[in-house]
Steps between C-alpha positions, in 0.01 A plus 500: 500500500672837523850592392657462845378139528633418154839646589510294822439184299775587251752614762421327832834598667465871427429725799335828391630811670263756646738791443395733218751529220657840477520649153751781466455739211784740455403863446755605244522855371568528128726766353274761337675659207448828318519358148191313378499123460431386145209263447486365146323234299675251272417179325753225559458175310145606415404554866415833660742616770521807719852622576589730790843658509682808618521432875802670656499322838654167591418178316364342819240778531406457134460123553269565796298739286479237223376240746237738636374588151479133400308402812257795487417438134522118527716475189831344409815692438869528568778739594790508253788744456334796671157454341175342614326294233131427566295261286211683334407863439453647849647846444208695646468286813876497560524876452225562756670263748832681456337842531328396824845407634630849409685426175476709186421294193524553127300297248694401189356335189145465366 
């Protein structure tokens, strides 16, 4: 029994549509600044964290950048008060990602 048959048994009234779903991904240009972004390592509550700060563009752009970094590295993190906080020590990987996007980066700490 394949998945389609199982779904028909669970939802007998459902009519599947033959139209392909359209996924729209927005191509958004980030503000590239002249000053380098600071990528530093800290321990918070005994856990390693990578902190990215120093972005001069809008907060919405910085949030999009945070989301992209988190998905590419498959890690958790957050955006708070103009900084991106990533769980774990990923300074080198984050710096290469930012440099590929055209940002200048500066490594701070250990």
